[in-house]
C-alpha positions in Angstrom: 0.0 0.0 0.0 1.3 3.4 -1.0 1.8 6.1 1.7 0.9 9.1 -0.4 1.9 12.4 1.1 0.7 14.6 -1.7 -0.8 14.2 -5.2 -1.8 16.4 -8.1 -2.2 15.8 -11.8 1.6 15.9 -12.4 3.3 14.0 -9.7 3.0 11.9 -6.5 5.0 12.5 -3.3 5.3 9.2 -1.4 6.9 8.1 1.8 8.8 4.9 0.9 9.1 2.4 3.7 12.4 0.6 4.5 12.5 -2.8 2.9 10.8 -1.9 -0.3 12.8 -2.1 -3.6 12.0 0.9 -5.8 12.1 -0.9 -9.2 13.0 -4.4 -10.4 16.5 -5.0 -11.6 15.3 -7.8 -13.7 11.8 -8.9 -14.6 11.7 -11.4 -11.8 10.9 -9.1 -8.8 7.2 -8.6 -8.3 7.0 -6.8 -5.0 8.5 -3.4 -5.8 7.4 0.2 -5.6 6.9 0.2 -9.3 4.3 -2.6 -9.0 2.4 -0.8 -6.4 2.5 2.4 -8.6 1.1 0.5 -11.6 -1.7 -1.0 -9.6 -2.6 2.5 -8.2 -2.1 4.4 -11.4 -2.0 2.2 -14.5 -1.2 5.1 -16.9 2.2 5.4 -15.3 3.3 2.5 -17.6 3.8 5.1 -20.4 5.9 7.5 -18.4 9.7 7.8 -18.2 12.9 6.8 -19.9 12.7 3.1 -19.1 9.0 2.3 -19.2 9.5 -1.5 -18.8 11.5 -1.4 -15.5 11.2 2.1 -14.1 8.0 3.8 -15.2 7.5 7.2 -13.5 10.7 6.8 -11.5 12.8 10.0 -11.5 15.1 9.1 -8.6 15.4 6.3 -6.1 16.2 5.3 -2.5 18.0 2.2 -1.5 15.9 -0.7 -0.4 16.5 -0.3 3.4 16.3 3.5 3.3 13.0 5.2 4.0 11.5 8.6 3.1 10.3 11.0 0.5 10.2 10.3 -3.3 8.6 12.1 -6.1 6.9 10.1 -8.8 6.0 11.6 -12.2 2.5 11.0 -13.5 3.0 12.6 -16.9 5.9 12.7 -19.4 6.1 16.5 -19.1 6.5 16.2 -15.3 9.1 13.5 -15.7 11.2 15.6 -18.1 10.8 18.7 -15.9 11.9 16.9 -12.7 14.7 14.9 -14.4 16.2 18.2 -15.7 16.1 19.7 -12.1 17.9 16.6 -10.8 20.5 16.9 -13.6 21.0 20.6 -12.8 21.2 20.0 -9.1 18.2 22.2 -8.3 16.4 19.6 -6.3 16.9 19.9 -2.5 17.1 16.5 -0.6 17.9 16.2 3.1 18.2 13.1 5.2 18.6 12.1 8.9 21.5 9.7 9.6 22.7 8.3 12.9 26.4 7.4 12.5 28.9 5.7 14.7 31.3 7.8 16.7 31.6 11.5 17.5 31.6 13.8 14.4 33.8 16.6 15.7 33.1 19.3 13.1 29.6 20.8 13.4 29.3 21.1 9.7 31.3 19.6 6.8 31.4 18.9 3.1 32.6 15.7 1.6 33.7 16.3 -2.0 35.0 12.9 -3.2 34.2 11.0 -6.4 32.8 7.5 -6.0 32.5 4.4 -8.2 32.0 0.7 -8.1 34.4 -1.2 -5.9 36.7 -3.5 -7.9 36.2 -6.3 -5.3 32.4 -6.0 -5.1 31.6 -4.2 -8.3 27.9 -5.1 -8.4 27.2 -4.1 -4.8 29.6 -1.7 -3.2 30.8 1.7 -4.0 34.1 3.2 -3.0 35.9 6.5 -3.1 38.2 7.2 -6.1 40.2 10.2 -7.3 38.1 12.6 -9.4 39.5 11.4 -12.7 38.5 7.8 -12.2 34.8 8.1 -11.4 31.8 10.5 -11.0 32.0 13.5 -8.7 29.9 13.3 -5.5 29.2 16.1 -3.0 27.7 15.5 0.4 27.1 18.1 3.1 26.4 17.3 6.7 25.4 19.1 9.9 25.5 17.8 13.5 22.1 17.8 15.1 23.0 16.0 18.3 25.8 14.0 19.8 25.4 10.9 21.9 28.1 8.9 23.8 28.7 6.5 20.8 26.7 8.1 18.0 26.0 11.4 16.2 22.7 12.4 14.6 23.4 14.2 11.3 21.3 16.2 8.9 22.7 15.3 5.5 22.2 17.2 2.2 23.4 15.8 -1.1 24.3 17.9 -4.1 24.6 14.8 -6.4 22.7 11.6 -6.5 25.2 8.8 -6.9 24.5 5.2 -5.9 25.1 4.7 -2.1 26.6 8.2 -2.0 25.8 9.1 1.6 26.6 5.7 2.9 30.0 5.5 1.1 31.0 9.1 2.0 30.2 8.8 5.7 31.9 5.4 6.0 35.0 6.9 4.2 35.4 9.6 6.9 35.1 7.0 9.6 31.4 7.4 10.6 29.4 4.5 9.0 25.7 4.6 9.4 24.0 2.5 12.1 22.4 -0.6 10.5 24.4 -0.5 7.3 25.5 -4.1 6.4 27.7 -3.1 3.4 29.5 0.1 4.6 30.6 -0.8 8.1 33.4 -1.0 10.6 33.1 -4.2 12.5 35.8 -3.3 15.0 33.9 -0.1 15.8 30.7 -2.0 16.2 32.2 -4.5 18.6 33.1 -1.7 21.0 29.5 -0.5 21.3 26.6 -2.2 22.8 24.6 -3.9 20.1 21.4 -2.0 18.9 18.8 -4.1 17.3 17.8 -2.5 14.0 17.0 -4.5 10.9 17.5 -1.5 8.5 19.8 1.4 8.0 19.3 4.6 10.0 18.9 6.8 7.0 15.7 8.6 6.2 14.9 11.2 3.5 12.8 13.7 5.4 12.8 16.7 3.0 12.3 17.0 -0.7 11.9 20.3 -2.5 11.8 21.3 -6.2 10.0 23.5 -8.8 6.6 22.2 -10.0 5.4 22.7 -13.6 4.2 26.2 -12.8 7.7 27.0 -11.7 6.6 27.3 -8.1 9.0 26.1 -5.4 7.4 23.3 -3.4 8.6 21.7 -0.2 7.6 18.4 1.5 8.7 17.0 4.8 8.2 13.7 6.6 9.3 12.9 10.1 11.4 9.8 10.7 9.5 6.5 11.2 8.8 5.1 14.7 11.6 2.5 14.6 14.2 5.2 14.2 12.5 7.5 16.7 12.8 4.7 19.3 16.5 4.5 18.7 16.8 8.2 19.4 14.7 8.0 22.5 17.0 5.2 23.8 20.1 7.3 23.1 18.5 10.3 24.9 18.0 8.2 28.0 21.5 6.9 27.9 22.8 10.4 27.5 21.1 11.7 30.6 
């Protein structure tokens, strides 16, 4: 079932739950966001660049990441939104709970990323700029806990696993991430039961087809709120 935050004739704003794949990577997956979208709005089959696998999909979130996504309902809206993503006009912000104390209150990670040679189909890694695509991630500390830091993260580019790879590279992997992790760091901290990554897209802003700037927000889901509550109790 789709959690629709907003809808008009041009686009949908949805709150994607953790655990849901955005679109099939082959024709075998049948429980994806795309399948839910087609059931809800069959006309979406005719929208986008890849109408077979990704109809209406302008951007994506990783399977175990939750939060806001915009879905195009018309080809005009798709092209309009795609251009804004390309020109880096779309504003996307996330909450991330990372291991360790992030000392700088604000920071910018400007490091290119590409597929890892060892796990080329799964994992991204940081490269020199001339070997891969540029990627820019901004972060701001919201709160520090004894073993974790809550960040607000803003991305200027939309590379695969960008936030996860960048934060791991600077020594602060995200809680619950099974791919970008520091097992030694995890062993030093009391285990927290979380079957997803602590990364939530809470803000999404862009220009609609009337060139009006629109903003959407969605608070973090309850399972992430509970982790923060526990950390607040431990902090007292």
